[in-house]
RODO-2510 file (C-alpha; in nm, 4 decimals, decimal comma):
residues 289
     n   res          X          Y          Z
     1     x     0,3744    -2,7706     2,9456
     2     x     0,5788    -2,4673     3,0012
     3     x     0,8015    -2,3216     2,7183
     4     x     1,1549    -2,4583     2,6984
     5     x     1,3340    -2,1468     2,7841
     6     x     1,1552    -2,1604     3,0979
     7     x     1,2734    -2,5045     3,2032
     8     x     1,6549    -2,4784     3,1363
     9     x     1,8923    -2,2595     2,9322
    10     x     1,8795    -2,3571     2,5515
    11     x     2,2268    -2,5143     2,5685
    12     x     2,1167    -2,7513     2,8483
    13     x     1,7550    -2,8141     2,7405
    14     x     1,8428    -2,9061     2,3814
    15     x     2,0622    -3,2062     2,4266
    16     x     2,1118    -3,4606     2,1663
    17     x     1,7698    -3,6400     2,2552
    18     x     1,5551    -3,3244     2,2562
    19     x     1,7273    -3,1629     1,9372
    20     x     1,6214    -3,4874     1,7476
    21     x     1,2717    -3,4854     1,8703
    22     x     1,2474    -3,1144     1,7837
    23     x     1,3679    -3,1702     1,4338
    24     x     1,1417    -3,4569     1,3505
    25     x     0,8398    -3,3042     1,4635
    26     x     0,6116    -3,2484     1,1575
    27     x     0,4155    -2,9866     1,3320
    28     x     0,7167    -2,7943     1,4529
    29     x     0,8616    -2,8226     1,0910
    30     x     0,5371    -2,6648     0,9376
    31     x     0,5541    -2,3839     1,1936
    32     x     0,9309    -2,2908     1,1616
    33     x     0,8575    -2,2865     0,7741
    34     x     0,5572    -2,0431     0,8007
    35     x     0,7327    -1,8165     1,0425
    36     x     1,0581    -1,8031     0,8472
    37     x     0,8803    -1,7322     0,5317
    38     x     0,7161    -1,4394     0,7037
    39     x     1,0386    -1,3071     0,8550
    40     x     1,1856    -1,3332     0,5017
    41     x     0,9038    -1,1409     0,3845
    42     x     0,9369    -0,8633     0,6220
    43     x     1,3260    -0,8022     0,5181
    44     x     1,1779    -0,6621     0,1884
    45     x     1,4778    -0,7929    -0,0217
    46     x     1,4808    -0,6712    -0,3885
    47     x     1,3251    -0,9320    -0,6102
    48     x     1,6342    -0,9000    -0,8770
    49     x     1,7279    -1,2717    -0,8541
    50     x     2,0494    -1,1900    -0,6875
    51     x     2,1291    -1,4260    -0,3739
    52     x     2,1923    -1,2459    -0,0237
    53     x     2,3837    -1,3176     0,2409
    54     x     2,1441    -1,3433     0,5538
    55     x     2,2102    -1,4305     0,9297
    56     x     1,9867    -1,6877     1,0999
    57     x     2,0158    -1,6161     1,4697
    58     x     1,9250    -1,9079     1,6818
    59     x     1,9342    -2,1356     1,3620
    60     x     1,8764    -2,4552     1,5694
    61     x     1,8917    -2,7563     1,3540
    62     x     1,8461    -2,5486     1,0279
    63     x     1,4746    -2,5727     0,9765
    64     x     1,4644    -2,2133     0,9185
    65     x     1,7685    -2,2054     0,7212
    66     x     1,5932    -2,4483     0,4818
    67     x     1,3576    -2,1541     0,3996
    68     x     1,6541    -1,9273     0,3125
    69     x     1,7903    -2,1748     0,0914
    70     x     1,4904    -2,2567    -0,0981
    71     x     1,4500    -1,8815    -0,1601
    72     x     1,7950    -1,8891    -0,3289
    73     x     1,9849    -1,6964    -0,0439
    74     x     2,3030    -1,7987     0,1246
    75     x     2,2991    -1,7820     0,4933
    76     x     2,5008    -1,8115     0,8178
    77     x     2,3404    -1,9771     1,1240
    78     x     2,4313    -1,9132     1,4963
    79     x     2,3200    -2,1197     1,7727
    80     x     2,4247    -2,1951     2,1593
    81     x     2,3157    -2,5301     2,1390
    82     x     2,5921    -2,7788     2,0104
    83     x     2,3489    -3,0728     1,9765
    84     x     2,1145    -2,8699     1,7552
    85     x     2,4070    -2,7690     1,5372
    86     x     2,5283    -3,1376     1,5151
    87     x     2,1794    -3,2258     1,3758
    88     x     2,1976    -2,9451     1,1421
    89     x     2,5377    -3,0911     1,0164
    90     x     2,3758    -3,4355     0,9872
    91     x     2,1111    -3,3067     0,7795
    92     x     2,3677    -3,1450     0,5186
    93     x     2,2137    -2,7927     0,5692
    94     x     2,3357    -2,5370     0,3076
    95     x     2,4326    -2,2777     0,5484
    96     x     2,7517    -2,2059     0,7478
    97     x     2,7117    -2,2764     1,1194
    98     x     2,8546    -2,0948     1,4257
    99     x     2,8322    -2,1981     1,7790
   100     x     2,7786    -1,9024     2,0036
   101     x     2,5802    -1,7078     2,2449
   102     x     2,3928    -1,4267     2,0783
   103     x     2,4189    -1,2367     2,4135
   104     x     2,7938    -1,2056     2,4022
   105     x     2,7724    -1,0527     2,0556
   106     x     2,8124    -1,1914     1,6875
   107     x     3,1698    -1,1372     1,6057
   108     x     3,0998    -1,0751     1,2312
   109     x     3,2656    -0,8276     0,9936
   110     x     3,1213    -0,4979     0,9363
   111     x     2,8596    -0,4383     0,6821
   112     x     2,8739    -0,7886     0,5179
   113     x     2,5192    -0,9098     0,6315
   114     x     2,2200    -0,8281     0,3784
   115     x     1,9450    -0,9245     0,6297
   116     x     1,8928    -1,1042     0,9504
   117     x     1,6108    -1,3294     1,0983
   118     x     1,5420    -1,4978     1,4055
   119     x     1,2515    -1,7283     1,5042
   120     x     1,1769    -1,7030     1,8807
   121     x     1,5385    -1,6879     1,9699
   122     x     1,5462    -1,3377     2,1213
   123     x     1,2774    -1,4616     2,3482
   124     x     1,5327    -1,6352     2,5783
   125     x     1,6601    -1,3059     2,6796
   126     x     1,3312    -1,1262     2,7150
   127     x     1,2279    -1,3788     3,0153
   128     x     1,5198    -1,2586     3,1964
   129     x     1,3706    -0,9057     3,2100
   130     x     1,4163    -0,8760     3,5590
   131     x     1,8149    -0,8865     3,5734
   132     x     1,9626    -0,5410     3,4926
   133     x     2,2793    -0,6712     3,3559
   134     x     2,0832    -0,8657     3,0917
   135     x     1,9260    -0,5375     2,9829
   136     x     2,2873    -0,3957     2,9386
   137     x     2,4169    -0,6894     2,7483
   138     x     2,1254    -0,6991     2,5110
   139     x     2,1753    -0,3509     2,4225
   140     x     2,5544    -0,3275     2,3871
   141     x     2,6387    -0,6894     2,2912
   142     x     2,3820    -0,8312     2,0853
   143     x     2,2219    -0,5247     1,9089
   144     x     2,5390    -0,3446     1,8883
   145     x     2,7136    -0,6141     1,7091
   146     x     2,4061    -0,6805     1,4819
   147     x     2,4114    -0,3243     1,3733
   148     x     2,7563    -0,3297     1,2853
   149     x     2,7544    -0,6449     1,0842
   150     x     2,4442    -0,5462     0,8834
   151     x     2,4874    -0,3344     0,5495
   152     x     2,3578     0,0204     0,5556
   153     x     1,9638    -0,0126     0,5185
   154     x     1,9575    -0,3705     0,5667
   155     x     1,6540    -0,5249     0,7728
   156     x     1,6424    -0,7553     1,0688
   157     x     1,3024    -0,9398     1,1274
   158     x     1,2596    -1,1077     1,4613
   159     x     0,9520    -1,3408     1,5512
   160     x     0,8821    -1,2759     1,9365
   161     x     0,6037    -1,3428     2,1722
   162     x     0,6236    -1,0853     2,4510
   163     x     0,4033    -1,1573     2,7785
   164     x     0,3491    -0,8105     2,8612
   165     x     0,4245    -0,4534     2,7453
   166     x     0,7341    -0,4212     2,9633
   167     x     0,9090    -0,7222     2,7838
   168     x     0,8252    -0,5534     2,4454
   169     x     0,9431    -0,2172     2,5578
   170     x     1,2765    -0,3780     2,6738
   171     x     1,3625    -0,5362     2,3367
   172     x     1,2308    -0,2338     2,1269
   173     x     1,4262     0,0145     2,3447
   174     x     1,7488    -0,1845     2,3371
   175     x     1,7304    -0,1893     1,9589
   176     x     1,6772     0,1836     1,9307
   177     x     1,9802     0,2851     2,1522
   178     x     2,1930     0,0587     1,9182
   179     x     2,0826     0,2812     1,6456
   180     x     1,8258     0,0916     1,4681
   181     x     1,4962     0,2205     1,3322
   182     x     1,1575     0,0173     1,3361
   183     x     0,9152    -0,1174     1,5314
   184     x     0,6774    -0,4175     1,5953
   185     x     0,4499    -0,5744     1,3252
   186     x     0,1587    -0,7656     1,4498
   187     x    -0,0090    -1,0158     1,2256
   188     x    -0,3740    -1,1267     1,2984
   189     x    -0,3973    -0,8872     1,6058
   190     x    -0,7693    -0,9907     1,6702
   191     x    -0,6930    -1,3640     1,6824
   192     x    -0,5512    -1,5045     2,0062
   193     x    -0,4710    -1,8357     1,8107
   194     x    -0,2978    -1,6922     1,5003
   195     x    -0,1598    -1,3881     1,6506
   196     x     0,2150    -1,3305     1,5546
   197     x     0,4610    -1,0506     1,6530
   198     x     0,7867    -0,9580     1,4751
   199     x     1,0194    -0,6979     1,5762
   200     x     1,1292    -0,5428     1,2348
   201     x     1,4442    -0,3223     1,2517
   202     x     1,6212    -0,1080     0,9838
   203     x     2,0157    -0,0391     0,9990
   204     x     2,0064     0,3393     0,9980
   205     x     1,8159     0,6400     1,1418
   206     x     1,4443     0,6679     1,1282
   207     x     1,3060     0,8112     0,7869
   208     x     1,0042     0,7643     0,5711
   209     x     1,1559     0,4727     0,3933
   210     x     1,2561     0,2894     0,7192
   211     x     0,8830     0,2809     0,8263
   212     x     0,7516    -0,0377     0,9779
   213     x     0,5531    -0,2755     0,7460
   214     x     0,1853    -0,3475     0,8114
   215     x     0,0634    -0,6585     0,9724
   216     x    -0,1519    -0,9262     0,8301
   217     x    -0,5370    -0,9112     0,8924
   218     x    -0,7829    -1,1996     0,9125
   219     x    -0,7914    -1,2297     0,5501
   220     x    -0,4130    -1,2838     0,5022
   221     x    -0,3677    -0,9376     0,3470
   222     x    -0,1949    -0,6526     0,5060
   223     x    -0,3751    -0,4278     0,7615
   224     x    -0,3199    -0,1058     0,8961
   225     x    -0,4722     0,0992     1,2040
   226     x    -0,6668     0,3316     0,9531
   227     x    -0,8812     0,1284     0,7112
   228     x    -0,9522     0,4401     0,5243
   229     x    -0,5808     0,4740     0,4076
   230     x    -0,5034     0,4185     0,0497
   231     x    -0,3152     0,1241    -0,1044
   232     x    -0,0042     0,3389    -0,1254
   233     x     0,0164     0,3694     0,2546
   234     x     0,0124     0,0022     0,2802
   235     x     0,3155    -0,0413     0,0751
   236     x     0,6706    -0,1295     0,2463
   237     x     0,9410     0,0874     0,1092
   238     x     1,2863    -0,0297     0,0535
   239     x     1,5714     0,2238     0,0781
   240     x     1,8715    -0,0079     0,1363
   241     x     2,1642     0,1142    -0,0553
   242     x     1,9501     0,3411    -0,2809
   243     x     1,7642     0,0592    -0,4679
   244     x     1,4320     0,1352    -0,6340
   245     x     1,1186     0,1325    -0,4256
   246     x     0,8995    -0,1640    -0,4945
   247     x     0,5619    -0,2812    -0,3426
   248     x     0,5908    -0,5709    -0,1173
   249     x     0,4079    -0,8843    -0,2682
   250     x     0,2208    -1,0280     0,0250
   251     x     0,1617    -1,4015    -0,0446
   252     x     0,0049    -1,6583     0,2002
   253     x     0,2537    -1,9495     0,1742
   254     x     0,1969    -2,2575     0,3712
   255     x     0,3497    -2,5957     0,3908
   256     x     0,0908    -2,8928     0,3548
   257     x     0,1264    -3,2636     0,3680
   258     x     0,3203    -3,3069     0,0447
   259     x     0,6005    -3,0672     0,1475
   260     x     0,6218    -3,2591     0,4884
   261     x     0,6292    -3,5880     0,3164
   262     x     0,8955    -3,4760     0,0744
   263     x     1,1095    -3,3474     0,3678
   264     x     1,0740    -3,6719     0,5506
   265     x     1,1806    -3,8862     0,2521
   266     x     1,5000    -3,6460     0,1962
   267     x     1,5954    -3,7333     0,5796
   268     x     1,5286    -4,1092     0,5135
   269     x     1,7596    -4,1004     0,2287
   270     x     2,0169    -3,9425     0,4544
   271     x     1,9927    -4,2580     0,6980
   272     x     1,7904    -4,0621     0,9600
   273     x     1,5294    -4,2523     1,1500
   274     x     1,1873    -4,0978     1,0519
   275     x     0,8509    -4,1929     1,1882
   276     x     0,6420    -4,3398     0,9205
   277     x     0,3950    -4,1633     0,7042
   278     x     0,0271    -4,2287     0,8382
   279     x    -0,3203    -4,0610     0,7777
   280     x    -0,2305    -3,8399     1,0516
   281     x     0,1028    -3,6818     0,9083
   282     x     0,0595    -3,2974     0,8830
   283     x    -0,2880    -3,3217     0,9859
   284     x    -0,3912    -2,9909     1,1450
   285     x    -0,4454    -3,0068     1,5443
   286     x    -0,7696    -2,9148     1,6962
   287     x    -0,7407    -2,6125     1,9236
   288     x    -0,8358    -2,8270     2,2176
   289     x    -0,9331    -3,1902     2,3026
***
């Protein structure tokens, strides 16, 4: 089955029925939580207990926003699908929701956002690489407005899955032209199943403190191209607004059966129709039949 963005634009594909199916899928809930935790980790926010204002681009029905709320942060969600946002409102997510097209610009006040994440939303524009005006719009509208609304030194972490080097080069070069520093972080590069790519950007010119974090290896720990590097070279530096540097704590967080059952119970209390719990709930699917 082809990906949703290849079948129809998201505002058309995710109608009321598809939006509800997406939100109730336990497998999707688990994947969204895992990717959101990793994106939040790549933002390298200070661990001082102070809530930050984050932006969730392509927030959908609020699955990734739940991760931000659980981490104690406030957030604003932007999505182009009205049906997805309606489901988010029904689920009473804690973030503020905006209906809009990221390709038309974000329209937020300058310097108010402490970090931004996006799970797969940028991919919709990557699949339009053959259209020249899309490249221009990405550079000027989306990345330009994102750069303006982020605080100096703040980071953005986007989960992407480019099909080829041209797609990766398009999205990265567009971000660089808008003024960002950063690059692509690849987790589990040697695994075809677990491989994940994240575009990590810092609002500001390139420097030692804006270096791109290392990806995770097969053991879940950070890995670099040179295994002989010492531990200090595997540390993600934090430079936003002259905060002290800290070593990034890399933890492997996963959402298992108990977490999914808890979420389903919360949805039942809100009056939503939720599939019953069975022995197959949250069971990991096999790679193939």
